[in-house]
C-alpha positions in Angstrom: 49.6 -229.6 202.8 52.3 -227.6 203.8 55.4 -230.7 204.4 54.4 -232.4 201.3 55.0 -228.8 198.9 58.3 -228.3 200.7 59.5 -232.1 201.0 58.5 -232.2 196.9 60.5 -229.4 196.6 63.3 -229.1 198.6 63.8 -233.4 196.9 63.4 -231.5 193.3 66.0 -229.2 194.5 68.4 -231.0 195.9 68.6 -233.6 192.3 68.4 -230.3 190.3 71.5 -230.9 188.8 69.9 -234.2 187.3 66.6 -232.9 186.2 65.3 -233.1 182.2 64.0 -229.6 181.0 60.6 -232.1 181.3 61.3 -232.5 184.8 61.9 -229.3 185.1 58.3 -228.1 184.0 57.2 -231.1 186.2 58.2 -229.3 189.0 56.9 -226.1 188.2 53.7 -227.9 187.9 53.9 -229.4 190.9 54.1 -226.8 192.8 51.8 -224.9 191.6 49.1 -227.6 191.9 50.0 -227.9 195.9 50.0 -224.0 196.0 46.6 -223.5 194.8 45.0 -226.2 197.4 46.9 -224.7 199.5 45.4 -221.3 199.8 42.3 -221.6 198.3 40.4 -221.3 201.4 41.9 -217.9 202.4 41.6 -215.7 199.3 38.9 -214.1 197.4 40.6 -215.2 194.0 42.7 -218.6 193.0 45.5 -217.4 190.3 46.4 -220.8 188.2 49.0 -219.7 186.0 52.5 -219.5 186.7 53.6 -215.8 184.3 56.5 -215.0 186.0 59.8 -216.4 188.4 63.2 -216.9 189.1 64.4 -220.2 190.2 68.5 -218.2 191.0 69.6 -221.4 188.8 72.2 -220.4 187.1 75.1 -219.4 189.7 77.3 -216.4 189.2 75.4 -212.6 188.8 71.5 -212.4 188.8 70.2 -212.3 185.1 70.2 -208.8 183.9 67.1 -209.7 182.2 65.0 -210.1 185.2 67.1 -207.5 187.7 68.6 -204.3 187.9 71.0 -202.7 190.7 69.1 -199.9 192.0 72.1 -197.7 193.4 71.8 -193.7 193.3 71.6 -192.6 196.8 68.6 -190.1 196.8 69.2 -186.3 197.4 71.0 -185.8 200.3 73.5 -188.1 200.1 71.8 -190.5 202.0 68.8 -193.3 202.1 65.5 -192.9 203.5 64.5 -193.7 206.6 67.6 -193.0 208.3 69.5 -195.3 206.5 73.4 -195.7 206.3 74.3 -198.7 203.9 75.7 -197.9 200.1 73.9 -200.0 197.8 76.4 -201.9 195.1 76.0 -203.8 192.2 79.1 -205.7 193.1 79.3 -209.2 193.2 79.7 -208.9 196.6 76.6 -207.8 198.0 74.3 -209.9 195.4 74.9 -212.9 194.1 73.5 -216.7 192.7 74.7 -219.3 194.1 73.8 -223.2 194.9 70.3 -222.3 193.0 69.7 -219.4 195.3 70.1 -215.4 195.0 71.9 -214.0 198.1 71.8 -210.3 199.7 74.5 -209.6 201.5 75.0 -206.3 203.3 78.6 -205.9 205.3 80.2 -204.1 207.6 83.1 -202.1 205.2 84.0 -198.5 204.7 83.0 -198.1 200.9 83.0 -195.1 199.1 80.6 -194.4 196.0 79.2 -190.7 194.4 81.4 -189.1 196.7 80.1 -190.6 199.6 81.9 -192.5 202.5 79.8 -195.1 204.4 80.5 -198.0 206.3 77.8 -200.9 205.6 77.4 -202.1 201.8 74.2 -203.6 201.0 71.8 -204.7 197.4 68.3 -203.7 196.3 67.1 -205.1 193.4 64.1 -204.1 191.2 62.7 -206.7 189.2 62.2 -205.7 185.0 58.8 -207.4 185.5 55.9 -205.4 186.6 51.8 -206.9 187.1 48.9 -205.7 188.0 46.6 -208.5 190.2 47.6 -212.1 191.1 49.3 -214.7 193.7 52.9 -214.1 194.7 55.1 -217.0 196.5 58.6 -216.2 197.6 60.3 -218.8 200.0 63.4 -217.4 201.5 65.5 -217.5 204.7 65.9 -212.9 205.8 68.4 -212.1 208.5 66.9 -211.5 211.9 70.1 -209.7 213.5 69.9 -206.4 215.2 70.1 -203.3 213.3 69.4 -205.2 210.3 66.0 -204.4 208.2 65.3 -206.9 205.1 62.5 -206.7 203.1 60.2 -208.5 200.4 57.9 -205.7 198.9 57.0 -203.7 195.5 56.1 -200.4 194.6 53.9 -198.7 191.7 55.7 -199.0 188.1 54.8 -195.4 188.4 57.0 -194.0 191.4 58.7 -190.7 190.8 61.8 -192.0 192.4 65.5 -191.0 191.0 67.5 -193.9 190.2 64.9 -196.6 189.8 64.6 -198.9 187.3 61.3 -197.5 185.6 61.9 -194.2 187.2 62.7 -192.9 183.4 60.0 -194.0 181.7 56.9 -194.6 184.2 58.2 -192.1 187.3 55.0 -189.2 186.8 53.9 -190.0 190.5 55.3 -189.4 194.3 54.8 -191.5 197.0 52.9 -192.9 198.6 50.3 -191.9 195.8 52.1 -195.0 193.9 51.3 -197.5 196.0 53.7 -199.7 197.9 53.3 -203.0 199.2 55.4 -205.0 202.0 55.0 -208.4 201.8 58.0 -208.8 204.5 59.3 -206.7 206.5 61.1 -207.5 209.8 63.3 -205.4 212.3 61.5 -202.6 212.5 58.6 -203.6 215.2 60.2 -202.7 218.5 58.0 -203.9 220.8 57.5 -207.0 219.1 59.9 -210.5 219.7 62.2 -211.3 217.0 61.2 -213.5 214.3 58.0 -210.9 214.0 57.1 -209.9 210.6 55.0 -207.7 209.5 52.7 -207.2 206.0 51.6 -203.6 205.3 50.0 -200.8 202.6 51.5 -197.8 201.9 48.8 -195.5 199.8 47.5 -191.6 200.4 45.0 -192.7 202.7 47.7 -193.8 205.6 51.6 -194.3 204.8 54.7 -193.8 207.4 53.5 -195.7 210.2 50.9 -197.2 208.6 47.1 -198.7 210.2 46.7 -200.6 207.4 49.6 -203.4 208.6 49.5 -207.4 210.0 51.9 -209.5 211.5 52.7 -213.3 212.4 55.5 -214.7 215.2 57.3 -217.0 212.2 60.2 -219.8 213.8 63.7 -218.3 213.4 63.6 -216.9 209.8 67.2 -217.0 209.8 68.0 -220.2 209.2 64.3 -221.5 208.0 63.0 -221.0 204.5 59.5 -220.1 204.8 56.9 -218.6 201.9 55.7 -214.9 201.9 53.1 -214.8 199.9 50.5 -211.7 198.3 47.6 -212.6 197.2 46.1 -209.4 195.3 42.6 -208.9 193.4 41.0 -206.3 192.3 38.6 -206.7 195.3 41.6 -207.1 198.5 44.9 -207.9 198.7 45.8 -210.7 201.9 49.3 -211.3 202.5 49.9 -215.3 203.3 52.9 -216.9 205.6 53.6 -220.8 204.4 50.3 -220.3 203.0 48.2 -219.2 206.2 47.1 -216.1 205.7 47.3 -213.1 208.7 46.8 -210.2 207.3 43.8 -208.5 204.7 43.6 -205.0 203.4 39.9 -204.4 201.7 38.7 -201.0 202.1 35.0 -200.4 201.7 36.0 -197.5 200.2 38.2 -197.5 197.1 39.4 -194.6 195.5 42.6 -192.8 194.7 43.5 -192.5 198.3 42.6 -196.1 199.3 42.9 -197.9 196.4 46.0 -197.1 194.2 46.3 -201.2 193.5 45.1 -201.0 189.8 47.9 -200.4 188.1 51.6 -202.2 188.0 53.7 -202.6 190.1 57.2 -204.1 190.5 59.4 -206.0 193.4 62.4 -204.9 195.8 64.5 -206.9 197.6 66.7 -205.4 200.1 68.8 -205.0 203.2 68.5 -202.1 204.9 70.9 -201.3 207.8 70.0 -198.4 210.9 67.8 -196.7 210.9 64.7 -197.9 211.6 65.6 -200.9 212.3 67.8 -199.5 215.3 71.6 -199.8 216.7 74.1 -202.1 214.7 75.8 -203.6 217.2 79.8 -202.8 217.5 80.5 -206.4 216.4 78.7 -207.0 213.4 79.9 -208.2 210.6 77.1 -209.2 207.7 73.7 -210.7 207.3 72.1 -212.3 204.2 69.3 -212.8 202.7 68.6 -215.9 201.2 65.8 -216.7 197.9 65.2 -219.6 196.8 62.6 -218.6 194.3 60.3 -216.2 193.2 56.9 -216.8 191.4 53.8 -215.5 190.1 51.1 -217.0 189.5 47.7 -214.7 187.1 44.6 -216.5 185.7 45.7 -216.0 182.0 43.7 -218.5 179.5 40.8 -216.7 177.4 37.0 -217.5 179.4 34.1 -217.2 177.6 32.3 -219.6 179.5 29.3 -218.0 182.0 28.6 -219.1 185.2 25.6 -221.3 186.8 23.3 -222.1 188.8 23.1 -218.9 190.1 21.1 -218.9 193.6 20.4 -215.8 196.1 18.2 -215.9 199.1 18.0 -214.6 202.8 19.8 -215.2 205.3 19.2 -214.3 209.2 17.4 -210.6 209.2 17.8 -208.8 212.3 17.0 -204.9 213.5 20.1 -203.8 211.7 21.3 -205.9 209.1 20.3 -208.5 206.4 21.8 -211.2 205.7 22.0 -212.8 201.7 22.9 -216.4 201.2 24.7 -216.6 197.4 25.8 -219.5 195.3 27.3 -219.7 192.0 29.3 -222.0 189.3 32.1 -221.4 187.6 34.7 -222.7 185.5 37.3 -220.1 186.7 36.9 -221.3 190.3 36.0 -217.5 191.4 32.7 -215.8 191.6 32.2 -212.0 191.3 29.2 -210.5 193.4 27.9 -207.3 193.6 25.0 -206.3 195.8 23.0 -203.1 195.1 20.0 -201.2 197.0 18.4 -197.9 197.5 20.6 -195.6 199.7 23.3 -197.9 200.0 26.9 -198.1 198.3 27.2 -201.2 196.1 29.2 -204.2 197.6 31.5 -206.1 195.5 33.0 -209.4 196.2 34.6 -212.4 195.2 34.1 -216.3 196.0 35.0 -219.8 195.6 33.1 -221.3 192.9 30.4 -223.4 194.6 30.6 -222.2 198.1 27.4 -220.4 200.1 28.9 -216.9 200.5 26.7 -215.3 203.5 27.3 -212.1 203.1 25.5 -209.8 206.2 24.5 -206.0 205.0 25.6 -203.8 208.4 23.6 -200.4 209.2 20.6 -200.6 208.2 17.1 -198.9 209.6 15.2 -201.2 211.9 11.3 -202.0 210.7 12.2 -201.2 207.0 12.3 -203.1 203.6 14.9 -203.5 201.4 15.0 -204.3 197.7 18.7 -206.1 197.5 19.3 -206.3 193.4 22.0 -209.3 193.3 24.4 -210.0 190.2 26.7 -212.6 189.4 29.7 -212.4 186.9 32.7 -214.8 186.6 36.5 -212.8 186.4 36.1 -212.6 182.8 32.9 -210.7 183.2 30.3 -213.2 181.5 27.1 -212.7 183.2 25.3 -215.7 184.7 21.6 -216.2 182.7 19.7 -215.7 186.1 21.5 -212.7 186.9 20.4 -210.2 188.5 18.5 -211.9 191.5 16.4 -209.1 193.5 15.0 -210.3 196.9 12.9 -207.8 199.2 13.7 -208.4 203.3 12.3 -206.7 206.2 14.5 -205.9 209.2 12.9 -206.4 212.5 12.0 -204.5 215.3 13.7 -206.8 217.8 16.5 -205.3 220.0 19.6 -206.7 220.0 20.6 -206.8 223.7 23.6 -208.5 223.5 25.7 -211.3 221.7 28.6 -211.9 220.3 30.1 -210.9 216.6 32.8 -210.0 214.2 31.6 -207.9 211.6 33.2 -204.7 211.1 32.2 -201.2 209.5 36.1 -199.7 209.6 39.6 -201.9 210.0 38.8 -205.5 210.8 38.4 -208.0 214.1 39.8 -211.7 214.3 38.8 -213.0 217.3 35.5 -209.9 217.1 33.9 -208.5 220.2 31.1 -209.4 222.7 28.4 -206.4 223.4 25.5 -205.9 226.0 22.6 -203.6 226.5 20.7 -202.8 229.6 18.3 -200.7 230.6 18.3 -199.2 234.4 15.0 -196.9 234.5 15.4 -194.4 232.3 19.4 -194.8 231.4 20.8 -197.4 229.4 24.2 -199.0 229.9 26.4 -200.0 226.8 29.1 -202.7 227.6 31.5 -203.9 224.8 34.7 -206.3 225.3 37.3 -206.7 222.6 38.5 -210.3 222.3 41.6 -209.7 219.8 44.5 -208.5 222.3 45.6 -205.7 221.5 48.1 -202.9 223.3 47.7 -199.1 224.3 43.8 -200.1 224.0 40.6 -197.0 224.3 37.1 -197.5 223.4 34.7 -194.9 222.1 31.0 -195.4 221.6 29.3 -194.0 217.8 25.8 -192.9 217.9 24.8 -193.6 214.7 22.2 -190.4 214.4 23.0 -187.7 214.9 26.8 -188.7 214.7 28.3 -188.4 217.7 31.5 -190.3 219.6 32.3 -190.4 223.1 34.9 -191.6 225.0 34.0 -194.9 227.1 35.3 -195.8 230.7 37.4 -198.8 230.7 35.9 -201.7 233.4 38.2 -203.6 233.4 41.0 -205.9 230.6 39.7 -204.8 227.8 35.8 -204.3 229.0 34.6 -201.0 227.9 31.3 -199.3 228.8 28.9 -195.9 229.1 26.1 -194.5 230.0 23.3 -192.5 227.9 20.6 -191.1 230.0 17.8 -189.6 229.9 16.3 -192.2 227.4 12.5 -192.8 226.5 11.4 -196.1 227.1 10.3 -197.8 223.9 12.2 -195.8 221.4 15.4 -197.1 219.3 18.8 -196.3 219.5 21.9 -197.3 217.6 25.1 -197.6 218.8 28.6 -198.5 217.8 32.4 -198.6 219.1 35.7 -197.2 218.1 38.3 -199.4 219.6 41.6 -197.5 219.2 44.9 -199.4 219.6 49.1 -199.1 218.9 48.7 -199.4 215.4 45.1 -199.3 214.2 42.0 -199.2 214.9 38.6 -201.4 214.5 34.7 -200.1 214.2 31.6 -202.5 215.4 28.7 -202.6 213.7 25.8 -200.7 214.4 23.0 -202.0 217.2 20.2 -201.2 217.4 18.2 -201.7 220.8 15.1 -200.7 222.3 14.9 -198.6 225.4 13.2 -200.1 228.1 13.8 -204.1 226.5 14.3 -206.6 229.4 15.7 -209.2 226.1 19.5 -208.8 228.1 17.9 -211.3 230.5 17.3 -213.7 227.9 20.0 -213.6 225.8 24.3 -214.3 226.4 25.7 -211.7 228.3 29.7 -211.0 228.3 29.3 -212.5 231.8 26.9 -214.9 230.4 28.7 -216.7 227.0 29.4 -220.7 226.6 32.4 -221.6 228.3 33.6 -224.1 225.9 37.4 -225.1 224.9 39.7 -228.0 222.5 43.0 -228.0 222.1 44.9 -225.7 218.9 45.9 -227.0 216.2 43.4 -229.0 215.1 43.1 -231.8 212.3 40.5 -234.2 211.1 38.1 -233.2 213.5 38.0 -230.9 216.7 37.1 -231.9 219.6 35.1 -229.5 221.8 34.7 -229.6 225.8 31.8 -227.5 227.7 29.4 -228.4 230.4 27.1 -226.8 228.4 24.9 -228.8 225.7 26.0 -227.4 221.8 23.1 -227.0 220.0 24.9 -225.7 217.0 28.6 -225.2 215.3 29.5 -223.3 213.2 33.0 -222.2 211.5 34.0 -219.3 209.3 37.1 -218.4 207.3 39.3 -215.1 207.4 37.2 -213.6 204.6 34.1 -214.2 206.6 32.5 -217.2 204.6 30.4 -219.9 206.7 32.4 -222.9 205.7 30.8 -225.2 207.7 27.6 -225.9 210.0 27.8 -228.7 212.5 23.9 -229.6 214.7 25.0 -233.2 215.1 28.1 -234.3 216.5 28.6 -231.0 218.4 31.2 -232.3 220.6 33.8 -233.9 218.0 33.2 -231.7 214.7 34.6 -233.2 211.0 36.7 -230.6 209.6 38.9 -233.1 207.4 37.5 -231.5 203.8 38.8 -227.8 205.1 41.9 -226.7 204.2 45.1 -225.7 206.2 44.4 -222.1 207.7 43.0 -219.8 210.3 39.7 -219.9 211.2 36.7 -218.7 213.4 34.7 -221.3 215.1 31.4 -220.3 216.6 29.6 -222.0 219.3 25.6 -222.1 220.0 24.0 -223.4 223.6 20.5 -222.4 223.8 20.6 -218.6 223.0 24.1 -218.5 224.2 27.2 -218.3 221.7 31.1 -217.7 222.3 33.6 -217.4 219.0 37.2 -218.6 219.8 40.1 -218.6 216.9 40.8 -221.9 215.7 43.9 -223.4 213.5 43.8 -226.4 211.3 46.6 -228.0 210.3 
């Protein structure tokens, strides 16, 4: 799909001089259609209507109705982060040519505002600001040492002297205004060239924020890539060429974690030096080339309520209940809210007609819970049979070992293995992180009373701790916090009955399903394993079960899956393993 989209765009772009107004509309329609189909399975809300864009088709200066040059130096005569450039409004640093915006960072002596610097560049503010939607930016960005290209957003209410919106709306200091970084390069010293990052800055975490993700791209200086952000009331997902690589979705959304319920505006710039490191003496100039920027929202008035709302109880464990939810709506997206006594309401979005298996974690064992589930569309139209009330009683079955991907803080991509083992009156607890991380340490968390104790590293990313003097037959509940360079992630809580020998009957860390397949996959995933595979499950990166197969388990048909990153879980008897899978 991505190759098709790029081919259509290149054809239309190369024939731009001969396009009629009608064909220009066709260009926008085709790209919109392909964009929506391409990203559907990886985001929570699909945005369909193009509301603002710049195709950069008029040579010369930028469109003054859409863009503002931010040039005023902050207090102290220097830009933030020890950057060394002047930002100017000259054509030498920003202009449109051959259907592209060009931002040029140059080595030159330049004096402005009574300050002389050795480098110039451009910092562009959009005069458009919005709340919620999808952004696609097709661009080539520099990867030269000492350059810091960025495509990002700030809250319209930011108090930043010299910014376009500051004089009328600048009431809030950074980071309370919120910052959304779609693409940054050059400020990750521990990563290779062409590693691009996305980040969230808010009062809860800013500067070297823990709320960030990244992905390796293919020569960002020579190749166009589409840098995207899908921003809904529930979560913010960042994508490279249509493939999601980081999602921000804090469990509690307040002014500290979620200042992202008000308008944000775009900034395009190339900074020099500072966090980007030393600028080579032979540097002359670097270019950012932007083909287009497009913003999509859902603008049509929707009075049609969802239909066929169903909700049922799925898998129940000693500490969690799975609810299976589905509904249909013309908007393409359903909003579900789950509430239960003693718990924080959970609201999330899911594509229409796609069953979502949501797990309610951290529950008490052998306890009856009443869940009230409501369903609406994005316009707030409620389904006729909403709410549905479900009852479930958690089991007393101990959870001795296996694999999981659920997190109560942060997130896991591949997941983790866990194992509980009783030795006399002691319990040995072992966790293994499957996601590759640097500087990893682990802490064992007791649920009640809450305590946190560092675990011992066994080898690699496997950690263990033994808790002594336990009473046989009692239930203990623990989780593990993995802390690593740049962030942390916490597993869900697991309940275990002291003295149980179920660890002998289920998959332990050393006894998982040994399987392999070739990545990426297309049409079919061919699974190799010496064990008989009983079942294969495939989940998207927001945790929705999108495919299950109990037949032809060594060759699973994935033709109906959109291109993207998934998790594939393989079951053999009482064993389970989870790996990352890329569908092309």
